[in-house]
N, CA, C and O of each residue as an XYZ file, in Angstrom:
800
protein
N      68.409    156.970    133.373
C      68.107    156.237    134.572
C      66.645    156.507    134.919
O      66.274    157.642    135.219
N      65.815    155.459    134.877
C      64.374    155.587    135.064
C      63.990    154.994    136.416
O      64.032    153.778    136.601
N      63.616    155.858    137.360
C      63.225    155.417    138.694
C      61.737    155.109    138.689
O      60.937    155.904    138.197
N      61.360    153.945    139.241
C      59.989    153.433    139.133
C      59.671    153.231    137.660
O      58.753    153.844    137.115
N      60.449    152.360    137.029
C      60.409    152.173    135.573
C      59.101    151.577    135.078
O      58.776    151.705    133.898
N      58.340    150.924    135.962
C      57.052    150.380    135.544
C      57.194    149.390    134.402
O      58.002    148.464    134.463
N      56.403    149.596    133.362
C      56.358    148.634    132.250
C      57.474    148.827    131.238
O      57.530    148.078    130.262
N      58.373    149.801    131.422
C      59.512    149.961    130.530
C      59.250    150.791    129.294
O      60.113    150.872    128.419
N      58.080    151.415    129.192
C      57.748    152.198    127.992
C      58.713    153.367    127.823
O      59.189    153.623    126.717
N      59.005    154.080    128.915
C      59.922    155.217    128.819
C      61.328    154.751    128.477
O      62.009    155.390    127.674
N      61.776    153.644    129.074
C      63.111    153.116    128.759
C      63.219    152.784    127.266
O      64.249    153.044    126.645
N      62.166    152.216    126.697
C      62.173    151.897    125.263
C      62.316    153.165    124.429
O      63.060    153.178    123.448
N      61.619    154.222    124.804
C      61.697    155.476    124.036
C      63.066    156.132    124.186
O      63.590    156.705    123.231
N      63.641    156.049    125.376
C      64.976    156.610    125.608
C      66.007    155.882    124.743
O      66.888    156.513    124.157
N      65.896    154.561    124.665
C      66.843    153.790    123.847
C      66.646    154.082    122.363
O      67.615    154.116    121.605
N      65.413    154.292    121.947
C      65.149    154.632    120.551
C      65.774    155.980    120.182
O      66.077    156.233    119.016
N      65.966    156.848    121.193
C      66.610    158.145    120.960
C      68.129    158.057    121.003
O      68.809    159.067    120.823
N      68.678    156.849    121.242
C      70.122    156.651    121.178
C      70.850    156.596    122.509
O      72.080    156.621    122.539
N      70.115    156.522    123.610
C      70.738    156.460    124.932
C      70.684    155.044    125.494
O      69.844    154.240    125.089
N      71.582    154.743    126.425
C      71.447    153.533    127.218
C      70.388    153.794    128.287
O      70.207    154.936    128.709
N      69.694    152.755    128.724
C      68.657    152.923    129.743
C      68.887    151.953    130.884
O      69.204    150.782    130.677
N      68.719    152.470    132.103
C      68.835    151.699    133.340
C      67.584    151.983    134.137
O      67.314    153.137    134.470
N      66.802    150.943    134.454
C      65.536    151.145    135.138
C      65.500    150.446    136.479
O      66.157    149.425    136.683
N      64.724    151.008    137.390
C      64.609    150.505    138.755
C      63.134    150.449    139.120
O      62.393    151.391    138.839
N      62.697    149.360    139.742
C      61.309    149.278    140.203
C      61.224    148.311    141.381
O      62.024    147.382    141.491
N      60.250    148.537    142.258
C      60.031    147.647    143.404
C      59.327    146.355    143.007
O      59.487    145.326    143.664
N      58.535    146.413    141.914
C      57.679    145.290    141.541
C      58.372    144.351    140.560
O      58.731    144.751    139.452
N      58.555    143.101    140.977
C      59.145    142.109    140.070
C      58.224    141.845    138.875
O      58.703    141.565    137.776
N      56.911    141.933    139.083
C      55.960    141.748    137.979
C      56.138    142.834    136.923
O      56.148    142.542    135.728
N      56.280    144.095    137.362
C      56.485    145.184    136.402
C      57.834    145.039    135.701
O      57.946    145.324    134.509
N      58.843    144.604    136.422
C      60.157    144.418    135.799
C      60.113    143.335    134.727
O      60.798    143.442    133.710
N      59.319    142.301    134.945
C      59.169    141.256    133.933
C      58.587    141.834    132.647
O      59.035    141.504    131.550
N      57.586    142.698    132.791
C      56.993    143.364    131.625
C      58.018    144.289    130.975
O      58.159    144.305    129.752
N      58.742    145.067    131.805
C      59.727    146.019    131.282
C      60.819    145.320    130.488
O      61.264    145.832    129.461
N      61.255    144.157    130.952
C      62.322    143.445    130.236
C      61.851    142.943    128.881
O      62.662    142.743    127.977
N      60.551    142.739    128.733
C      59.986    142.378    127.424
C      59.847    143.622    126.555
O      60.131    143.582    125.358
N      59.414    144.720    127.150
C      59.184    145.976    126.432
C      60.493    146.582    125.934
O      60.543    147.117    124.827
N      61.554    146.503    126.741
C      62.852    147.100    126.392
C      63.961    146.100    126.727
O      64.681    146.286    127.708
N      64.107    145.037    125.920
C      65.034    143.953    126.285
C      66.501    144.370    126.354
O      67.290    143.707    127.028
N      66.885    145.445    125.678
C      68.288    145.860    125.704
C      68.614    146.759    126.899
O      69.782    147.065    127.138
N      67.607    147.181    127.640
C      67.833    148.023    128.821
C      68.232    147.155    130.012
O      68.016    145.943    130.002
N      68.808    147.772    131.027
C      69.140    147.097    132.274
C      68.081    147.462    133.308
O      67.836    148.642    133.562
N      67.458    146.459    133.898
C      66.444    146.693    134.928
C      66.839    145.958    136.203
O      67.268    144.805    136.162
N      66.687    146.644    137.338
C      67.003    146.040    138.624
C      65.854    146.308    139.589
O      65.119    147.286    139.452
N      65.718    145.418    140.564
C      64.667    145.571    141.569
C      65.226    146.338    142.755
O      66.307    146.025    143.254
N      64.487    147.340    143.201
C      64.917    148.094    144.358
C      64.056    149.314    144.574
O      63.189    149.632    143.760
N      64.297    149.993    145.671
C      63.560    151.195    146.031
C      64.233    152.423    145.432
O      65.452    152.572    145.507
N      63.435    153.293    144.840
C      64.006    154.523    144.296
C      64.538    155.426    145.401
O      65.274    156.372    145.123
N      64.176    155.147    146.649
C      64.626    155.963    147.774
C      65.995    155.549    148.302
O      66.660    156.339    148.972
N      66.422    154.328    148.013
C      67.660    153.856    148.647
C      68.667    153.239    147.688
O      69.807    153.002    148.087
N      68.302    152.973    146.458
C      69.223    152.313    145.525
C      70.420    153.205    145.220
O      70.293    154.426    145.127
N      71.592    152.574    145.067
C      72.771    153.307    144.595
C      72.537    153.709    143.144
O      72.080    152.900    142.335
N      72.847    154.950    142.821
C      72.578    155.471    141.481
C      73.878    155.571    140.699
O      74.816    156.223    141.158
N      73.962    154.941    139.528
C      75.179    155.040    138.722
C      75.287    156.416    138.067
O      74.278    157.105    137.918
N      76.490    156.825    137.675
C      76.643    158.104    136.966
C      75.789    158.100    135.698
O      75.697    157.085    135.008
N      75.163    159.245    135.394
C      74.248    159.290    134.256
C      74.093    160.721    133.762
O      74.554    161.668    134.399
N      73.431    160.861    132.610
C      73.160    162.184    132.046
C      71.729    162.617    132.301
O      71.416    163.801    132.174
N      70.844    161.680    132.660
C      69.446    162.042    132.917
C      68.817    161.034    133.867
O      69.167    159.854    133.873
N      67.875    161.532    134.674
C      67.094    160.704    135.587
C      65.627    161.069    135.385
O      65.283    162.245    135.271
N      64.764    160.051    135.342
C      63.329    160.290    135.274
C      62.651    159.603    136.451
O      63.072    158.536    136.899
N      61.591    160.241    136.940
C      60.740    159.655    137.980
C      59.331    160.193    137.722
O      58.851    161.080    138.428
N      58.681    159.639    136.697
C      57.402    160.177    136.234
C      56.240    159.307    136.721
O      56.435    158.193    137.208
N      55.029    159.845    136.575
C      53.852    159.124    137.035
C      53.697    159.173    138.541
O      53.227    158.215    139.155
N      54.096    160.305    139.148
C      53.987    160.514    140.603
C      54.796    159.495    141.405
O      54.451    159.167    142.541
N      55.882    158.997    140.795
C      56.689    157.940    141.413
C      57.198    158.314    142.795
O      57.275    157.461    143.679
N      57.545    159.578    142.992
C      58.114    160.018    144.265
C      57.051    160.225    145.340
O      57.375    160.591    146.470
N      55.798    159.995    144.998
C      54.694    160.204    145.946
C      54.155    158.913    146.532
O      53.453    158.948    147.542
N      54.463    157.769    145.925
C      53.815    156.526    146.345
C      54.268    156.113    147.738
O      55.457    155.942    148.005
N      53.277    155.957    148.620
C      53.566    155.630    150.006
C      53.708    154.141    150.235
O      53.826    153.708    151.382
N      53.699    153.336    149.172
C      53.987    151.904    149.324
C      55.377    151.735    149.899
O      55.660    150.773    150.613
N      56.243    152.689    149.576
C      57.572    152.715    150.169
C      57.522    153.677    151.353
O      57.320    154.875    151.152
N      57.698    153.190    152.572
C      57.535    154.061    153.745
C      58.527    155.212    153.809
O      58.362    156.118    154.626
N      59.550    155.196    152.969
C      60.530    156.277    153.005
C      59.987    157.581    152.433
O      60.566    158.641    152.673
N      58.888    157.528    151.683
C      58.380    158.719    151.009
C      58.003    159.805    152.022
O      57.103    159.616    152.840
N      58.700    160.940    151.959
C      58.406    162.100    152.809
C      59.150    163.282    152.203
O      60.006    163.107    151.336
N      58.821    164.485    152.660
C      59.475    165.671    152.109
C      60.965    165.693    152.448
O      61.774    166.081    151.605
N      61.345    165.285    153.659
C      62.771    165.257    154.006
C      63.500    164.185    153.203
O      64.635    164.391    152.773
N      62.843    163.029    153.000
C      63.456    161.988    152.163
C      63.577    162.458    150.731
O      64.545    162.124    150.048
N      62.597    163.239    150.260
C      62.659    163.767    148.894
C      63.871    164.672    148.726
O      64.563    164.592    147.711
N      64.140    165.530    149.702
C      65.318    166.402    149.608
C      66.598    165.575    149.544
O      67.487    165.862    148.742
N      66.693    164.541    150.393
C      67.891    163.694    150.383
C      68.026    162.973    149.042
O      69.136    162.811    148.535
N      66.898    162.539    148.464
C      66.980    161.809    147.194
C      67.321    162.743    146.049
O      68.073    162.369    145.150
N      66.780    163.951    146.067
C      67.136    164.937    145.041
C      68.638    165.232    145.097
O      69.270    165.433    144.060
N      69.204    165.255    146.297
C      70.641    165.482    146.450
C      71.437    164.298    145.908
O      72.468    164.493    145.264
N      70.970    163.061    146.161
C      71.661    161.877    145.647
C      71.615    161.843    144.125
O      72.602    161.495    143.477
N      70.469    162.205    143.556
C      70.354    162.258    142.092
C      71.291    163.329    141.538
O      71.952    163.117    140.522
N      71.347    164.476    142.208
C      72.251    165.564    141.802
C      73.687    165.055    141.755
O      74.439    165.389    140.838
N      74.071    164.240    142.752
C      75.421    163.696    142.782
C      75.707    162.714    141.664
O      76.849    162.599    141.220
N      74.678    161.995    141.195
C      74.865    161.007    140.125
C      74.881    161.645    138.744
O      75.464    161.096    137.810
N      74.237    162.813    138.613
C      74.117    163.455    137.295
C      75.431    164.110    136.861
O      76.177    164.655    137.675
N      75.683    164.038    135.564
C      76.777    164.805    134.971
C      76.426    166.292    135.034
O      75.246    166.633    135.113
N      77.432    167.196    135.000
C      77.122    168.636    134.972
C      76.164    168.953    133.831
O      76.375    168.519    132.698
N      75.115    169.707    134.129
C      74.099    170.013    133.124
C      73.098    168.899    132.910
O      72.209    169.014    132.066
N      73.233    167.799    133.682
C      72.333    166.662    133.525
C      70.904    167.004    133.903
O      70.657    167.954    134.647
N      69.962    166.222    133.385
C      68.534    166.500    133.499
C      67.844    165.558    134.481
O      68.084    164.351    134.470
N      66.994    166.115    135.322
C      66.068    165.354    136.154
C      64.661    165.736    135.721
O      64.278    166.903    135.799
N      63.896    164.758    135.266
C      62.518    164.960    134.814
C      61.613    164.185    135.766
O      61.747    162.968    135.894
N      60.684    164.885    136.440
C      59.828    164.203    137.414
C      58.542    164.989    137.625
O      58.417    166.140    137.207
N      57.593    164.338    138.283
C      56.355    165.014    138.644
C      55.899    164.542    140.013
O      56.284    163.471    140.481
N      55.071    165.363    140.644
C      54.534    165.023    141.961
C      53.050    165.356    142.001
O      52.573    166.226    141.272
N      52.330    164.652    142.864
C      50.951    165.001    143.180
C      50.982    165.985    144.339
O      51.751    165.830    145.287
N      50.129    167.000    144.245
C      50.035    167.988    145.307
C      48.606    168.169    145.763
O      47.696    167.547    145.214
N      48.392    169.013    146.759
C      47.030    169.303    147.187
C      46.175    169.757    145.995
O      46.627    170.533    145.153
N      44.947    169.264    145.939
C      44.071    169.574    144.810
C      44.105    168.525    143.713
O      43.349    168.623    142.745
N      44.967    167.522    143.845
C      45.068    166.467    142.822
C      43.737    165.744    142.638
O      43.428    165.286    141.538
N      42.943    165.636    143.711
C      41.671    164.917    143.639
C      40.503    165.835    143.304
O      39.347    165.436    143.443
N      40.786    167.053    142.866
C      39.730    167.979    142.476
C      39.357    168.923    143.599
O      39.766    168.729    144.744
N      38.578    169.952    143.274
C      38.259    170.988    144.267
C      37.470    170.468    145.465
O      37.566    171.038    146.551
N      36.692    169.398    145.293
C      35.942    168.831    146.403
C      36.685    167.746    147.153
O      36.158    167.187    148.115
N      37.910    167.435    146.728
C      38.710    166.409    147.392
C      38.387    164.993    146.979
O      38.891    164.044    147.579
N      37.533    164.827    145.937
C      37.193    163.498    145.429
C      37.203    163.552    143.906
O      36.670    164.482    143.300
N      37.819    162.536    143.296
C      37.860    162.455    141.828
C      37.456    161.043    141.419
O      37.956    160.061    141.969
N      36.542    160.948    140.446
C      36.107    159.646    139.920
C      36.288    159.630    138.413
O      35.977    160.604    137.728
N      36.793    158.517    137.906
C      37.050    158.360    136.472
C      36.676    156.946    136.058
O      36.867    155.995    136.815
N      36.142    156.818    134.850
C      35.901    155.494    134.268
C      36.319    155.574    132.808
O      35.876    156.466    132.084
N      37.174    154.643    132.365
C      37.724    154.682    131.007
C      37.750    153.307    130.384
O      37.882    152.295    131.072
N      37.620    153.289    129.058
C      37.839    152.065    128.279
C      39.260    152.095    127.745
O      39.708    153.115    127.221
N      39.980    150.969    127.876
C      41.380    150.881    127.457
C      41.600    149.593    126.672
O      41.842    148.542    127.266
N      41.519    149.663    125.347
C      41.787    148.493    124.503
C      41.005    147.257    124.944
O      41.580    146.178    125.091
N      39.717    147.406    125.151
C      38.884    146.267    125.528
C      38.788    146.024    127.015
O      37.947    145.245    127.464
N      39.643    146.683    127.790
C      39.556    146.607    129.247
C      38.890    147.891    129.747
O      38.751    148.862    129.003
N      38.486    147.878    131.001
C      37.819    149.039    131.592
C      38.443    149.344    132.940
O      38.744    148.446    133.727
N      38.631    150.644    133.190
C      39.277    151.073    134.424
C      38.373    152.060    135.149
O      37.932    153.053    134.570
N      38.102    151.780    136.413
C      37.387    152.714    137.268
C      38.300    153.181    138.382
O      39.047    152.388    138.955
N      38.241    154.471    138.692
C      39.131    155.047    139.699
C      38.334    155.978    140.600
O      37.523    156.775    140.128
N      38.573    155.869    141.892
C      38.067    156.858    142.837
C      39.219    157.276    143.723
O      39.911    156.440    144.304
N      39.416    158.572    143.820
C      40.532    159.125    144.595
C      39.982    160.125    145.602
O      39.133    160.952    145.268
N      40.473    160.043    146.841
C      40.035    160.926    147.911
C      41.257    161.508    148.614
O      42.199    160.790    148.950
N      41.225    162.823    148.830
C      42.296    163.466    149.596
C      41.933    163.504    151.064
O      40.821    163.879    151.436
N      42.888    163.111    151.897
C      42.700    163.203    153.337
C      43.305    164.485    153.868
O      43.864    165.277    153.109
N      43.197    164.689    155.157
C      43.736    165.907    155.753
C      45.213    165.783    156.096
O      45.855    166.779    156.430
N      45.757    164.578    156.017
C      47.155    164.376    156.388
C      48.117    164.439    155.218
O      49.131    163.740    155.204
N      47.802    165.283    154.227
C      48.677    165.419    153.051
C      48.844    164.105    152.300
O      49.926    163.795    151.803
N      47.757    163.336    152.224
C      47.762    162.084    151.477
C      46.506    161.993    150.625
O      45.489    162.614    150.932
N      46.586    161.216    149.558
C      45.427    160.880    148.740
C      45.381    159.365    148.623
O      46.417    158.717    148.476
N      44.182    158.803    148.687
C      43.982    157.370    148.529
C      43.273    157.139    147.209
O      42.230    157.736    146.943
N      43.840    156.275    146.385
C      43.332    156.007    145.033
C      42.911    154.541    144.952
O      43.754    153.646    145.015
N      41.613    154.297    144.813
C      41.082    152.944    144.639
C      40.843    152.698    143.158
O      40.142    153.465    142.498
N      41.430    151.621    142.638
C      41.367    151.318    141.207
C      40.727    149.953    141.015
O      41.095    148.982    141.677
N      39.761    149.888    140.098
C      39.166    148.620    139.674
C      39.406    148.474    138.176
O      39.028    149.343    137.390
N      40.033    147.378    137.791
C      40.348    147.125    136.391
C      39.616    145.858    135.961
O      39.719    144.820    136.615
N      38.876    145.951    134.855
C      38.134    144.816    134.313
C      38.804    144.394    133.014
O      38.785    145.129    132.026
N      39.398    143.202    133.023
C      40.218    142.718    131.910
C      39.488    141.564    131.220
O      39.049    140.634    131.896
N      39.344    141.601    129.874
C      38.628    140.520    129.196
C      39.339    139.181    129.337
O      40.554    139.090    129.166
N      38.573    138.151    129.649
C      39.050    136.767    129.723
C      38.017    135.901    129.000
O      37.063    135.421    129.612
N      38.214    135.707    127.697
C      37.222    134.992    126.896
C      35.968    135.833    126.784
O      36.032    136.984    126.352
N      34.830    135.280    127.164
C      33.569    136.023    127.097
C      33.259    136.750    128.406
O      32.236    137.426    128.512
N      34.132    136.614    129.396
C      33.922    137.236    130.693
C      35.011    138.276    130.970
O      35.885    138.520    130.138
N      34.938    138.873    132.143
C      35.951    139.839    132.568
C      36.501    139.420    133.925
O      35.754    138.986    134.803
N      37.824    139.556    134.090
C      38.454    139.377    135.399
C      38.574    140.758    136.039
O      38.921    141.730    135.368
N      38.288    140.839    137.334
C      38.363    142.099    138.055
C      39.622    142.124    138.924
O      39.871    141.213    139.713
N      40.399    143.182    138.760
C      41.608    143.389    139.559
C      41.408    144.686    140.333
O      41.027    145.705    139.756
N      41.666    144.649    141.647
C      41.505    145.838    142.479
C      42.821    146.197    143.145
O      43.550    145.322    143.613
N      43.120    147.491    143.186
C      44.322    147.990    143.851
C      43.973    149.251    144.621
O      43.055    149.982    144.251
N      44.705    149.500    145.687
C      44.612    150.760    146.421
C      46.001    151.361    146.511
O      46.944    150.712    146.964
N      46.121    152.615    146.073
C      47.393    153.329    146.128
C      47.240    154.512    147.078
O      46.227    155.212    147.049
N      48.234    154.730    147.908
C      48.267    155.900    148.784
C      49.408    156.793    148.318
O      50.543    156.342    148.165
N      49.091    158.077    148.091
C      50.075    159.043    147.612
C      50.334    160.105    148.661
O      49.395    160.630    149.260
N      51.603    160.427    148.892
C      51.961    161.599    149.669
C      51.777    162.810    148.744
O      52.141    162.754    147.570
N      51.226    163.876    149.262
C      51.004    165.088    148.470
C      52.051    166.131    148.849
O      52.237    166.437    150.027
N      52.730    166.671    147.847
C      53.765    167.677    148.071
C      53.322    169.001    147.454
O      52.983    169.044    146.272
N      53.319    170.068    148.225
C      53.026    171.390    147.677
C      54.123    171.750    146.676
O      55.304    171.578    146.978
N      53.762    172.246    145.493
C      54.794    172.528    144.489
C      55.825    173.545    144.958
O      56.995    173.462    144.584
N      55.399    174.502    145.772
C      56.345    175.514    146.275
C      57.408    174.874    147.161
O      58.564    175.299    147.149
N      57.025    173.854    147.928
C      57.995    173.150    148.777
C      58.997    172.389    147.924
O      60.185    172.353    148.243
N      58.519    171.772    146.825
C      59.418    171.043    145.915
C      60.372    172.019    145.246
O      61.562    171.733    145.109
N      59.857    173.170    144.828
C      60.709    174.182    144.197
C      61.814    174.641    145.151
O      62.961    174.819    144.742
N      61.465    174.828    146.406
C      62.473    175.241    147.398
C      63.543    174.174    147.559
O      64.725    174.498    147.665
N      63.148    172.908    147.579
C      64.121    171.817    147.684
C      65.058    171.819    146.488
O      66.272    171.684    146.645
N      64.499    171.970    145.294
C      65.334    171.948    144.079
C      66.389    173.051    144.130
O      67.554    172.813    143.812
N      65.986    174.241    144.525
C      66.949    175.345    144.613
C      68.004    175.099    145.671
O      69.180    175.397    145.462
N      67.591    174.559    146.802
C      68.525    174.319    147.908
C      69.561    173.263    147.546
O      70.726    173.373    147.928
N      69.131    172.230    146.804
C      70.035    171.132    146.463
C      71.011    171.534    145.355
O      72.109    170.983    145.273
N      70.622    172.489    144.501
C      71.552    172.941    143.464
C      71.082    172.720    142.039
O      71.897    172.523    141.138
N      69.765    172.752    141.828
C      69.211    172.610    140.481
C      68.696    173.952    139.981
O      68.219    174.780    140.757
N      68.800    174.148    138.678
C      67.974    175.132    137.982
C      66.756    174.359    137.487
O      66.903    173.219    137.046
N      65.568    174.935    137.546
C      64.383    174.147    137.240
C      63.331    174.999    136.545
O      63.348    176.228    136.618
N      62.422    174.319    135.876
C      61.230    174.958    135.321
C      60.051    174.005    135.463
O      60.230    172.787    135.460
N      58.856    174.551    135.586
C      57.639    173.752    135.616
C      57.228    173.454    134.183
O      57.369    174.307    133.306
N      56.724    172.259    133.941
C      56.293    171.837    132.612
C      54.768    171.742    132.564
O      54.142    171.387    133.563
N      54.159    172.059    131.401
C      52.706    171.902    131.283
C      52.276    170.449    131.130
O      51.101    170.122    131.299
N      53.239    169.569    130.805
C      52.930    168.152    130.622
C      54.058    167.467    129.886
O      55.170    167.987    129.791
N      53.750    166.284    129.362
C      54.738    165.474    128.640
C      54.187    165.103    127.274
O      53.138    164.466    127.183
N      54.877    165.490    126.215
C      54.601    164.978    124.871
C      53.107    164.968    124.557
O      52.572    163.958    124.101
N      52.436    166.094    124.802
C      51.014    166.201    124.489
C      50.080    165.814    125.624
O      48.877    166.057    125.528
N      50.596    165.215    126.701
C      49.780    164.884    127.869
C      49.890    166.029    128.866
O      50.957    166.263    129.433
N      48.793    166.739    129.078
C      48.809    167.851    130.021
C      48.655    167.336    131.443
O      47.878    166.418    131.703
N      49.407    167.940    132.365
C      49.204    167.608    133.772
C      47.978    168.381    134.239
O      47.801    169.548    133.893
N      47.134    167.720    135.028
C      45.909    168.343    135.501
C      46.135    169.093    136.796
O      47.267    169.219    137.264
N      45.041    169.596    137.379
C      45.149    170.306    138.660
C      45.777    169.422    139.736
O      45.456    168.239    139.853
N      46.672    170.014    140.514
C      47.312    169.272    141.587
C      48.381    168.297    141.140
O      48.896    167.529    141.953
N      48.723    168.314    139.866
C      49.768    167.426    139.327
C      50.843    168.341    138.754
O      50.546    169.154    137.879
N      52.072    168.230    139.220
C      53.114    169.213    138.912
C      54.337    168.522    138.321
O      54.929    167.645    138.949
N      54.706    168.920    137.120
C      55.846    168.327    136.412
C      57.008    169.322    136.391
O      56.812    170.528    136.245
N      58.224    168.785    136.542
C      59.428    169.619    136.612
C      60.516    169.088    135.689
O      60.689    167.877    135.549
N      61.237    169.995    135.070
C      62.500    169.671    134.402
C      63.580    170.446    135.169
O      63.569    171.677    135.203
N      64.506    169.709    135.780
C      65.546    170.313    136.589
C      66.906    169.933    136.029
O      67.121    168.785    135.640
N      67.820    170.885    135.988
C      69.165    170.591    135.496
C      70.180    170.882    136.603
O      70.017    171.792    137.415
N      71.236    170.065    136.593
C      72.292    170.188    137.611
C      73.126    171.419    137.323
O      73.711    171.553    136.249
N      73.173    172.317    138.297
C      74.009    173.524    138.146
C      75.462    173.182    138.460
O      76.330    174.053    138.393
């Protein structure tokens, strides 16, 4: 079960490993891409904070999915309630794999800037941490269109969760957990915290 399934890349890999995949996302545009990327998976539109969760052996919420403030439900108390709902859906010993952004995600000065080339497209990012436990991420994407480039701009607001607070929630809800250095060769950077939690 992939919460905030995005483009369906993780669902495709899960199915290649022999599992069924069920994905959830708020964006109909992303779901359209996901259904092309993993046509045998089931994808539904909805909020990861309120959707009914079917029984499963694993849940993923990667890419800071639980931090995005586009959904007004995102908060530490809502996170505890959602971790409990996921715990209820998981089989005994089931796995929850997720990550969160925390204080310091935007670097020691509270500002992070990145510019990258991605298969002929270019991505610029500026992220700033505010004092209210939030980070604002401004993204400019330049996509080739013939001999020119189309510019797409987005602004994302992230709730920042201290990792110690997340660890306390996991223990209270009934998970055994460990912190991960990253995923499949991708290291999490400063202020980015990945967890593997199992249902006790």
